[in-house]
C-alpha positions in Angstrom: 79.9 84.6 120.8 79.1 87.6 118.7 80.5 91.1 119.2 78.0 93.6 120.4 78.2 97.3 119.7 79.9 98.1 123.0 82.5 95.6 122.3 83.2 96.6 118.8 86.4 98.7 118.2 85.6 101.4 115.5 89.0 103.1 115.7 89.7 106.2 117.7 90.6 109.9 117.3 94.2 109.1 117.2 94.4 105.8 115.5 93.9 105.3 111.8 92.0 101.9 111.2 91.6 100.5 107.8 88.6 98.2 107.1 90.6 95.0 107.0 92.3 95.7 110.3 89.0 96.7 111.8 87.5 93.4 110.6 90.3 91.1 112.1 90.4 93.0 115.4 86.7 92.7 116.0 86.4 89.0 114.9 89.3 88.2 117.2 87.6 90.0 120.0 84.2 88.1 119.3 85.9 84.7 118.9 88.2 85.3 121.9 91.3 84.3 119.8 94.9 85.7 120.1 95.5 88.3 117.4 99.1 88.4 116.2 100.2 91.7 114.6 103.2 91.9 112.5 105.0 94.6 110.7 107.9 96.8 110.9 108.4 99.2 113.7 106.3 102.3 113.6 103.2 100.8 112.0 101.1 101.0 115.2 101.0 97.4 116.2 101.5 98.1 120.0 99.3 101.3 119.9 96.5 99.4 118.6 96.2 97.1 121.7 96.2 100.3 123.8 93.6 102.0 121.7 91.4 99.0 121.9 91.5 98.9 125.6 90.9 102.6 125.9 88.1 102.6 123.5 86.3 99.6 125.1 87.0 100.6 128.6 89.2 97.7 129.4 92.4 97.8 131.6 95.8 96.8 130.2 98.3 94.2 131.2 101.5 94.3 129.2 104.3 91.8 128.9 107.4 93.3 127.2 109.1 90.1 125.8 112.8 89.8 125.9 115.2 86.9 125.1 115.7 85.9 128.6 112.0 85.6 129.6 110.4 82.4 130.8 106.7 81.6 130.5 106.4 81.0 134.3 107.7 84.4 135.4 105.0 86.1 133.0 102.4 84.3 135.2 103.9 84.6 138.7 107.0 84.7 140.7 107.5 83.7 144.4 109.5 86.2 146.5 111.7 83.6 148.1 114.1 86.2 149.6 111.3 87.9 151.4 109.9 84.6 152.7 113.4 83.6 154.1 113.8 87.0 155.6 110.3 86.7 157.3 111.0 83.2 158.5 114.3 84.4 160.1 113.3 87.9 161.5 109.5 87.8 161.5 107.1 89.7 159.1 106.3 92.5 161.7 103.0 94.2 161.2 102.8 93.4 157.5 100.3 90.5 158.0 102.3 88.1 156.0 102.5 84.5 157.2 105.5 82.3 156.2 103.3 79.2 155.9 101.0 80.8 153.3 102.5 80.5 149.9 100.2 83.3 148.3 101.5 85.9 150.7 104.7 85.8 148.8 103.4 85.6 145.2 104.2 88.4 142.8 101.7 88.0 139.9 102.9 88.7 136.4 100.9 90.3 133.6 99.5 87.0 132.5 98.5 86.1 136.1 97.0 89.3 136.7 95.0 89.2 133.5 93.6 85.7 134.3 92.7 86.7 137.9 90.9 89.9 136.9 87.2 90.0 137.7 86.5 91.7 134.2 87.7 91.5 130.7 91.2 93.2 130.2 93.4 93.5 127.3 96.6 91.5 127.6 99.4 92.6 125.3 102.5 90.4 124.7 104.8 92.9 122.9 107.6 91.8 120.6 106.9 88.1 121.2 109.5 87.3 118.4 112.3 88.2 120.9 111.5 85.0 122.9 112.8 81.4 122.2 110.4 79.0 120.3 109.9 76.7 123.4 109.0 79.8 125.4 106.5 80.9 122.6 104.8 77.5 122.6 104.6 77.4 126.3 103.0 80.8 126.4 100.5 79.8 123.7 99.5 76.8 125.6 98.9 79.0 128.6 96.9 81.5 126.6 94.9 79.0 124.7 93.9 77.2 127.9 93.7 80.5 129.8 95.2 78.7 132.8 98.6 77.9 134.3 99.8 75.7 137.2 101.6 76.9 140.2 104.0 74.2 140.5 105.1 74.8 144.1 101.7 74.0 145.4 100.3 72.1 142.3 97.4 74.6 142.0 95.8 75.7 138.8 94.9 79.4 138.1 92.3 79.5 135.4 90.6 82.8 134.0 86.9 83.1 134.6 86.9 85.8 131.9 89.1 85.4 129.0 91.2 88.5 128.2 91.5 90.1 124.8 94.9 88.9 123.7 97.1 90.9 121.4 100.7 89.8 120.4 103.1 91.9 118.4 106.1 90.9 116.3 108.8 92.8 114.3 109.8 89.6 112.6 113.3 89.6 114.3 112.9 85.8 114.6 110.6 83.3 113.0 107.7 82.1 115.0 106.9 78.5 115.3 104.2 76.9 113.2 102.1 75.7 116.1 102.3 79.3 117.5 101.1 80.8 114.2 98.5 78.2 113.8 96.7 79.0 117.0 96.5 82.8 116.4 94.5 85.0 114.1 97.2 86.9 112.2 97.4 90.3 110.4 100.3 92.1 108.8 100.1 95.8 109.1 101.9 97.3 106.1 103.7 100.6 106.3 101.1 103.3 105.5 101.1 104.7 102.0 101.5 108.5 101.7 97.8 109.1 101.4 97.2 106.9 104.6 100.0 108.7 106.3 98.4 111.9 105.6 95.2 110.8 107.2 97.2 109.6 110.3 98.9 112.9 110.5 95.6 114.7 110.4 94.2 112.7 113.3 97.0 113.9 115.4 97.4 117.5 113.8 93.8 118.4 112.5 94.6 122.2 112.6 98.1 122.1 111.0 98.7 123.7 107.6 98.0 121.2 104.8 101.0 122.6 103.0 103.2 121.8 105.9 101.8 118.2 106.2 102.2 117.7 102.5 105.9 119.0 102.5 106.7 116.9 105.7 105.2 113.7 104.3 106.9 114.1 100.9 110.4 114.5 102.7 109.7 111.7 105.1 109.1 109.2 102.4 112.2 110.4 100.5 114.3 109.8 103.5 112.8 106.4 104.0 113.9 105.4 100.5 117.6 106.2 101.1 118.4 102.9 102.9 119.2 104.1 106.4 119.9 101.6 109.1 116.8 102.9 111.0 114.6 104.7 108.5 112.2 107.2 110.1 108.8 105.7 111.3 105.4 107.1 111.9 106.3 108.4 115.5 109.3 110.3 114.2 107.2 111.9 111.5 104.6 113.0 114.0 107.2 114.4 116.4 108.9 116.3 113.6 105.6 117.8 112.4 104.9 118.8 115.9 108.4 120.5 116.3 108.1 122.2 112.9 104.7 123.6 113.9 106.1 124.8 117.3 109.0 126.6 115.5 106.7 127.9 112.8 109.1 126.3 110.2 108.1 125.2 106.6 110.3 122.1 105.8 112.4 122.4 102.5 113.2 119.5 100.5 116.8 120.9 100.0 117.6 121.4 103.6 115.1 119.9 106.0 115.5 121.3 109.4 115.6 119.3 112.7 116.8 116.2 111.0 117.8 114.6 114.2 114.2 114.1 115.0 113.7 111.9 111.9 117.1 110.1 112.0 118.2 108.6 115.4 121.3 106.6 114.6 124.6 108.4 114.6 125.6 106.4 111.5 122.4 107.4 109.7 123.0 111.0 110.5 126.5 110.9 109.4 125.5 109.1 106.1 122.9 111.9 105.5 125.5 114.6 106.1 128.0 112.8 103.9 125.6 112.5 101.2 124.8 116.1 101.5 121.1 115.3 101.4 120.3 118.0 98.9 121.2 116.0 95.9 119.5 112.9 97.1 116.1 114.4 96.9 114.4 114.5 93.6 
């Protein structure tokens, strides 16, 4: 299978796409392989999946991973409480029938993606939060594009494979089998020049002087070892606030610091250090 023009992602007005990332995204789309995106928070991993879906006209199904998640619940759940309630009191005018299993199935993101009648984007966000056995279970499901409903021993298999994106903040090591079956790409934090391009995508009419000053202060703050250094989203929000207030950020005393720093300990560290003498 090869990617046609209408199925090629060229970036978007609000997403900076470097050539290497563009290449791996489009080969994953063409080869129908899961694409694992790694990198620190704020590098655009999650946003990329949404931009691909928007640009290519595909609907989104999103699984927000957490430590307690099980592979089965990401595919389907049976509402046993509702079924028992209907068995006892009747289903009324709902049309549900107690002896029909599928009347009580709640499809999860994977189940909905596999049952879709057109190609969708399936995003498994922060997959590193799950246990290794769950990761392997999920990848088996994604590789086969099928899962079994154990209560009735029936298999749900996708007629159209979704475009699968997975993200990881490297909170926990992913298993070797998991990595082996994915295409992988690490999104490095943008350089100042790249960040300038990203900012210009969002604020094309903002003063270049304001953008340059804001980006300079932003990177100096990131170098100060805060527990949660400011990321791209914080910078974009900060520039928007500065522009709204008509403020030009000064390196000696940058305004609205609470938009860039979110942890109380980081803000206190900034205040204790005075901030002024730390910039150079």
